[in-house]
N, C-alpha and C positions, 0 to 999 in steps of 0.2 A: 288688126284695128281693135282696142279695146270698147268695152261695151259703154263706157263713160263718152267715149270720141262718137260713137254711133248715135248715142242720145242727142249731143249736139248737133251732127250735123241732121239729124230728124227734127228736131226743134227748129235748125233753121231753114229746112225747106216749109216746116207747117207756117212757119209764119209769114213765107214768101206767100204761098197759098194764100194765108188770112187777106193777105194786103191786095192780093188780087182782087179776091171777091168783096172784100170794103170797095174798092173801086167801081166795080161792077155793080156792086148796091146802089152807092150813089148817083151813079147814070142811070138807071134801068127803072126804078122802083120809085114812084111817084111821091109816096109820103117821105122818101129821104131828101128828095126837094125842098119839100117846106121845111124840112130844119135851117134854122139860123145857117146862114154861109160861115161864119165862125165857126160853130161847132163842127161842120164837116170840115173846115180846113184844120183844126185841131185834131180829130179821128185821123186824117190824111198824113197829116205831119208825123204824129203818134207812130202810124204804122212803119212809115219808112224809116223813123229813126230805129225802130225794135227790129226791122230787117238789117238796118247797118250794121248795130251792135253782134247778133246774131252772126252775121257774116264774119266779120273780126274776128270772133271765138271760134268760127270755124277753121278760118285760115291759119290761127298761132296752133289749134289743133295739130293743124295738119304740117307746121312747121316743127312743132315736138318732136312728133311721130318721124319724122325726116333726120331730124339730130338725134333720135335715140336711134335710128337704122343702122347710122354711120357709125355711133358709137359700138354697138355691138359688133357690127363687123370689123371695126377696128380692133377689138378687145378679141374678134375668134381670130384674127391674123395674128396677134402677138401671142395669142396661146397655140397657135400653130408652129410659130418661129420657135417658141421657147422649147417646144415638144419636140421639134426638129434638131434644135440646139441639143439637148438632153440625149435625143436618141442616136444622135450622131456624134457626139463626144466621145473621146479617146478615154476621158477618164470615167471613173465609177461616182457617178452622183447620186447621192441618197440624201433626201431633205427629212426632216424629222418634226415633228410637231412639240410643241412645248410639253405636252405630256409623255414625251420619249417615243410614241407609235411612229412607223416609217408614212412619211405623206408623199413621197415620190420616188421612185426606185427607177432609174435610167436601163435603156436597152444595155449600154454596156458592163449595168451591174448585175442584169439577166444572165447576159453572156458568162462575164467572169465567174460568178458565183452560183450558175445553178438554179436559181428561186425565179420564179414568174412575179410579175408586178403584183397581178390580183392576190398573190398568194402573200405579199409580204404589205401594201400600203391597209393601213389603219388599223393590222392584225400583229404585228412583230415591230420589236426594238431592234438595232443595230446588234444588239450582242448575241444575236443568233448565228451572226457570222463573223465573229470574235474569239479567238482564244481566250477562256478564262482564267487562264494562269498570269497572262500579260494585263488582265482587265485587275485583277487584284494588287500583281505588284505596282502597276499604275497608282492603286488606291493607297497605297502604304507612301506612296513616293510624294503624293498631294498632301496625303496628312500630316508628313514628318513638313513637309513646305509650309503648310498654312496652320499648322499647331493646332488642326483641328480634325476629327474624327471624317474621313470621305470612304464611304461602304462601296463594295465593290458592286459597279452595276453602271446602269447608263450613266449616272452623274459623272465618272472621272472623262466621261467626253465633254460634258456639257460646264465644269466647272469654272474652265479658265474663262471661255466664252462670255458667262455670266457678268465676267469683270471686265468685259470689253477686249479681251487677249483672246487670240488664235492658240487655237490646241493643235499643235504640230507635231509629228513626232511619226518612230517608223511603227508599224502594226503588221501582226500575222493575221488574214484572212483565212478561213475555214469554209470551203466551199460545200456544196449539200452533200457531195460524195464523200466528204471527208479530209480530201488532202487540202496541201497547204501555198499561200504564195506570200510574199512579203509586197506591201504597200506603204507607201508615203501619206498619211492623212493627215488633211488640214478640217478643222471643224470651226467654225464662226456662227455667231448667232446674225439671226433674221428679227427686225423689226418694223415695228408697224409705224403709221404718219403720227401714233402720241409717242413713238420712243422705246414703247415696250416688246416683250420680246415676244416674237408668236411662233418661235419655231429655231431650229438649228439645220445648217447647210454644213454637210460632208463631202470633201472631192480627194477621191483618193487616184493615185495614180499606182500601176503595177511597177515595182524594182525589181523585180526577177531578173531581168535582164544584167541590171545594173548592179546585181548581189553578185552576179556570176562574174561579170566583170571586176569586180573590184575583189572576189576572192580569187582570180586568175592573176591580178597583180599583187594582192599581199603573198601568193604562192612566189612569184617571181623575185617578187622582194626578198622573201625569205631564203629562196635557193640562191640568189644572189650575196644575200649577207654571209649563208653558210659555207658558200665559196671562197668569199673574203675571210671569213673567219677560220676556213680550213688552212688559205693560204697566210694567214698571220698565224696560225699555231706551227705551221712549217717554219715559217720565219724564226717564231718561237725556240723550236727545238734547235735549228740552227744556231741560232745566238745562245742556246746553251753550249752547242760543240765550241762555239767559237771562243766563247766566254772562257772557258775553263782554262785554255792553254792562255789566253791575253790574262788571267789572273794571272800566270805564272809570270808572266813577261812581265806587265807593270808591277805586281807587286814586289818581283826580287829587282825589280830596277830601282824602286822606289828604296828598298833598303840598302841597296848597293850605292847608291847616292848619299846614305848617308853615313858612309865608311871613309873614312882616309884616301883617298884617290888621288894619283899622278893626274896632272891638267888633262895630258891625252885619255887618258881613264873615264876621266868623268865627263870628256866629251863625247866618248864613244856610248856611255852609259845613256847622257842628256838625249844623244839621238834616238838610241832604242825606245825610249820611255817618250818622247814627242811622236814619234813615231807610233807607237802602241797608241796614244791619247789620239792621233788624228781617226786612227780603223777603229776605235773606242766610239769617236762621234759618227762616224759613216754608219757601224751598225746601230746607233741608237736613231739615227735618221731614218734609217730603211725600217725598223720595228714600228717606231714612231708613226711613220705613213702607214706600215699595214695596219696598226691600231685602228687610226682614224678611219681606214676603208672598212674594217672591221665592225664600227661603232664600238669599238671597246675602250675607246678613250675615255679615261673618266675625269670630272672637275670635282674640284673641293669648294666646298664656302665656308671658308674659316677665315676669322680675324687676323691680319697682318698692318706691319706697318710700313705706308705705303714708299713714303722717302729711302728708307733704306733698302726695301727691297728693289727700286731702281738703281740706285747708286752700286747694290752689291754688282746686280747685272753688269753695269758699266764696269765697275772697277775688276773684273775678271778679265777686260782687255788691256789694263792695265801696263801690264809686261809685255803685251806683243806691240802696243802703242808705243811705249818709249822705247823699245828698240827700233825702231822706226821713223822717230822723231817728231809724231804725231801727238797732238793733244787732245785731251779728251775732257769735256765739260759736261756737266748735268745743269739743267735749268728747270725748277719746278716753280711755274706761277701762282701767283695767289689764289686761293678760294679751294685747293685741292686738302681734303680732311688728311689729319695724319694717320687715321686706323681706315682703313677699308675694307668689306668682306669680299673674299672674292678666292679664286687659285693662285697665290703667291708665285708656284712653281712655274704655272703655265705662264704667266707673263714674264717672268724671269726667262723663260726660253726663247720667246720671242725676242724682248730687246736682245739677249747674249746673242741671239742670231744677226738680227740688224746692227747693230754695234760691231759684231765682228766682221761680217762682209764691209759694214764701212770702212774698219780699218784696214781690210785687204787690200780694198780697190782705191786707197787712198796711198800716194807715195810722200805728199808733204801736207802741211796744213793742220789743218784742226777737225775732226768729230765733234756734235753736240748733240746733246740728248735734251729736248725740252718736253715739258707736260705742262697741259693747260685744261681748264674745265671747259666743257662743251655747252653740260646743261646738267639741270639736277631736279629730282623731284622728290617728293616723300619715300624715303627710303632708299633711293638708288642715286648714281651721281654718272655721267658719261664723261671721258676725258679724253683726249685728244694727244698723243705722240708723236713725234718728230727727230728723226734722225738724219741729221746733215752731215755731209760730208763735202770734200774738197775734192774729191779723186777724179776717176776717169769719166765719169758719165755714163750715161747709158742711152743707145739710140732708140729713136720712136720705135724703129721695128721691134725691137729687142722687149720693150717694155709690154706688147702686147700680148707678150708668150711668157712674160717672167714670172708668174704666179700658176704655170704650168708644171705639173709632176715632172720631174727628170729635164727640165729645160735650163739652161743656162744662157746668160746675156751673151756669153763667147763659147758658142760650143763648133770651134774648129779645131783642128788636130794642133793647131799650133798656137793653142789659147793657153795663156802666163798662167792662169790659175786654176788651181784644181775644185773638187767635190762633186756632189751626186747631184746637183738640181733640185734636191729635194726641201731644202733648208725653207724658200719662201713658201712653198706648196703647204707645209707644215704650218706655216705661219699663217698662211690664210685660212686655212681649216679651224687651227686654234682660238683666232681672232673670229672668226663669224659663231664660234661654239662661245664665245664670249659677248655676245650681241653685237659686235661692231665689225669694221669692213677696214679693208687696207689698200694701200694705192702708192705711188711712185710719181714725182717729178723730176725731169731731168734732162738735160743737153749733155752731149757728146764733149767732154772737156772742160766742162763747167759744174762738175759735183751732182750730186744727186740730195733730195728728199724723199727719205721713206716715211710714210705715217701710216698711222691706223687709229681707229677708236674703239674703246671696251666700256661696259656699263660696268661698277660694281655696287654692292650694296653699302649702306654707310646711313649712321643716325644722323638726321636733319640738324639736329643741333651741334653736331662736331663739325659742321662747313665753316672753315674758318673765315674771318673778313678782313684779315692781313691786307694792305695795300701795295706790298713789295715781295718781289718773288723771292725765292731762295735759290743761289748761285753757289755752287763750289765745285773745286776739280774733281777729277777723279784721280785720287792719290792714293798708293800702298801704304798701308797702317790704317787708314781712316774708316773701314769698313769693319764691323766686329767680325770675327770668323771663330770656328769650331778652338781656335787655341794654336799652337805650334805645333804641327802634327808629328815632328821628330821628339818635340819632349814627351818626357816620361811621365806618365800618371801613377803617381805613387801614393802611397797612404801610409796608416798608422801599420798595415801589414800590407805583405808581396802578395795580390789576390791571385789567387789560383783559379784558372779558366780551364773548364773542359771543352774540347774540338770534338763533334761529332761529324766526321767526314771521311768520305769512300775513296775520294782522289788523292795519292800520291804528291802530287803538284799541290795540289790547295791544301793540305795538311803542310806541307813545308813551308808555304807563303804565308798562311794563317800564325803558324806557330813561330815564326822566327817575326813577324809584325808585334805579336802579343810581347814578345820576349825584347823589342825596340821599345815598348811602353812599358816596361817596367814589371809586367807581367809573369808567372808563370803557368805553363800549359801541360795536358795532358790527352791524349788523343784516343777516341774510340771510332770505330770503322762503321758502324753502323748504328741502328737504333737501340738493340738489343742489348750489344757490350756499353753504349751508354746508361743505359739503366740499371745496368749491373755495377757500373763504375759509379754512379750516384748512392746509389744502395750500400756502396760500400766505404765510400769517401765522403769529405764535404768540400764542396766549391761553393764559389761565390758567382760564378755566373754560365752559360752552357752559349758555346757559338753551335747552330743545330743548321747543316744541311738538310735540305728538304728534300732530295732524291738520293736514296740510300738503298741499296740491295737490303732484302731481310725485311729490317723494320726500316721505314721511311721516318723524316722529322718530324710529318705532321702528328703520323702514329706516336711515337716517340714523346711529342710534347704535350698528346694529351695523357699521357700514361703517366707519364710527370707531373702533371696537375692532380689526375686522380689519387696518387700516391703519397704525395703532400701530405705531412700529418695533421700541421697548425696553419693558423692565419699567413704564416712568411712564408711567400714564394721566390723560388730563385729565380734570376733573370735569364731569359733565354732569348735571345738573337737569332733571328734565322738567316741563314747563307743560301742565296739561290743564284742560279747564273738565268731562271728566269726572268721575264719581263713584262707580261701580260696583265692588261686591268684585271684587277680580282685577286692577285698575288698576295698584295698585302693582307688584304680583308681574309685570306684564306689562311695565312699567318696568324691572325690575330686569333679568328674562332678556334683554332687548335691550342690554343694557351699561350702561344707565343708575345712576347713583350714588345717586340721592333723587328726591323728587317732591314738586311741590307745585299744590295745585289752587286755580284760578282763583275768584274773583276773589283774586289775591295780595296778602297781608299784607305791608306793608314790614320789620316785624317777623320774621314767618315767614322772608322773601326774607334777611336778613341772617342769620338764625340759621342758614341752611343754609349759606350761605357761610362763615359761619364755623367750620363742623365740616368742611367740604372745603377750605377754606385755612389751617389752624390756623397755621401759618409767618407769615401776611401783618399777625397782630395784635398784633404784638410792641413796635413803636417806640411807638405811642401807648397802652402801657396804662397810664403813669402818668396821661396826662390824661382818658382815661376813667374811670378810678379814682375822678379827683378829682372829673367830672362825677358820677358815680354817687352818693357819698359828701357833696355839695353837696345832692343832692336829697333823699335821706335826712334829712340834718340840716333841711332846710326843711321836711318833712312832719312831723316828730317832735321836734326840736330835739336838742340835744347827748347829752339823757338817754339818748332811744331810741338815737342812733348808737352811744352808749356800750356799751348792752346788747346790741346787734346785733353788735357787735365781739367782746366779750365771751365771746357765744355761738360766734362762729365760731372766736376762738383757743381755746378751751376743747373744742369738739367736731371740728374739723379733724384733729389729730394722731390721733383714734382713726379714724377714716375713712381718712387716710393708712396707718395699722395693717394696716386691710381690705384697700387696695390691695396691699400688699405680701405680707399672708398669701396673698392670692389669686392673686398672679403666681407666689409660690414652689410653689404647691399646683395651678398649672395650672386653679385655679375658675372657668370662662367666668362662670355665671351670678353668684355672689359678685363679679367683677371688673368685671362690666357693671354692677351695682346700686351699687358703691361709683363707680364714675367718674361714674355718673349723679347721684348725690346732691353727688359733689364739683365737679360743672359747674354745678348750680343754686346751690350757696351761694357760689361765685365770681363767677357772673354777680348777682347780689344786691348786689356789692361792684363791679361793673366790673370785675375780674380779669379782663381776655381772654386775657393770655397762659395763664396759669392754666386758665381756662376750655377753653381752644382743646386745650390737651393733655389735658385730660379728655373732652373731645367726641373727640379721636382716640384716646382708649383704647376709647371706646365704638363707635366703627369698626370698629376691632381685633377686637373680642370679635364684633361682628357679622359681621365676614368670615372670622371664625375663623382668625385671624392670630397666635396668643398667642405667637409667636416673636418680636414685636416689641415685645410689652409692657414687658419691662425696660427700654429704651431710653427708651419713653413714659413710665416712672415716674421716671426719673430726670430727664426734661425737668419733670415735675410738681413733684415733691422740689424741684427748682431756683426753680421759680414758685413755688413756695408759700413760700420761705423769702424771697422779695422781698417778697410780700404782708404775711409776718408784722412785717417790718419797717417796712413803712408805717404798718398797721394798728395795731402796739401803743401807738405814742404817744398815739394817738387817746383810748384806754382811761384813761390817765391825766389826761391834757387835758380831758376833759371832766368826768373826776369831782374834778378840784380844783375847777371852776368855781362 
């Protein structure tokens, strides 16, 4: 009881005594009775009122004491509860005053760090058990993020909490004995009733065990990836050994088919060629699957013409579909931009697989490929693709395992259709890497719909607003190709090519391919001989095998580049039977210009040489164009030829405008896309001079030499003037027939 309360109680007792004395006085002393009865009554009542007031004061004082005792007891219980929570918490809990000194240090902190609470509270800051290097590194991060200097020290923990945020990250705690352990620390500000910061609370969890588990998982993952990589490398080596003889089979068969053969001989040669193509497809499927498993599959992100890419994939199946009497159709709905950013080759790979399967499993009817936009945002668009057929359909049981590796819808020994069962598994992996998903809807006997989604980069301004879809049949001759593979690529002189190749079969195949294209060729069996021949003779290009005894192709290419006297660089095309991710980059890093994978297809070789030597395709441009136009006339008659020419004449000026705008604005992506589009259109008509100039424009974009673009643009415009003069009469001639 306080002094004030004691005085109040004493005063109340004194008043009571005084009152009693007054009563006794009035009743016993005679003079008192002589005082007027009124005065006596006043004195008497005053004494009683005083007694009542003092009694009330006394009772209130007692009630205040009881309430305060109850509050103090409740506070003691809360404090004990909070202390019990802190002492029994599994987390390391440290509270800090606003000046940075530790205010509370729980039992778990004592146990984990080796310091006693009485050593820390009011005496130290949390810096004592933190790694100074981590504090300094965090200070740099905060300084860079906030644009102002944050000094290494206690402020690195409080900067974000002062802004009303939580500072949560991994730190290294240093024990008293110098040993270390990792924690996940969360720091937040504590505020008083006025909202002012009164301190900071840090809660840390020891994550040593989690770190060990993460490391074990990482090691297991790395071991699995290493195992998959070893398997992929083994398959690549096997691929190398298989591709070498296949190069001889496919190359020689292609050359043989370009000679005059009797019908039976041609049938035999075509059977050999188609069988080799099947073997190559199976080999590529297995290699692709191993790349995906090993995480070696690489994706490009480059501009490409969407509609052309889709249609070129479908048109690869035209011959097979025509032989079976199956119609092919492509439907691109409105809202799909003409140029997208992504990996066109992977998209083409998926579409070719799905359309090829649809044709294979359809005996009559049609196969339709439809594309529609699903959603788009700034910088990207998601498309849905559907490949519909009227084939045999797929049972629900088979659908459930359809996208697993090495699984086929018909796995019986009596199955009618071949394949490895890898195609759809590869498609699924590719689609998932493109940010999409894949599925199927089918009923036995009612056909199938294979669908997938994929996300591509796009300029939002490029999304069209057309309200009608573009529908076109997949017919031969409507997609630009690299040109007539059997057609010679001749120029003002007969080009001289050096072949650096150690394998006799590959030597013979490559030499005959070059001769069929109108080139002359010399042979070197290794890199050393290639260097000697280049020093002694003048060559227009080099076909360089990457793996040779003595000096390999990579070393030889680096030596060639090192010894070249001036800015002029001889084109070097790599020839390799390897097909792992990174091989192309390795070739380019060694100084090579381009890359061909064995077995080398004749049209691919022709296209590479056209790109690298655009100046060699001018003299016979008219002859090549006449040959190509004749082929188009044979395939579809004058009506088809007229329609194709009209399309070319109508759309090429717009492409030329895009080229000019891109050159003026220095827009490399738009320039590359327009040049690629133009190159394909020219190839469709055999306009080699214009095609080569467009290919040169693509090359300078790849090499980031945009300063050369205006000169190449002038070449393209001059070549287009010649092509337009040659093609325009075909419109009126064919329409007048």
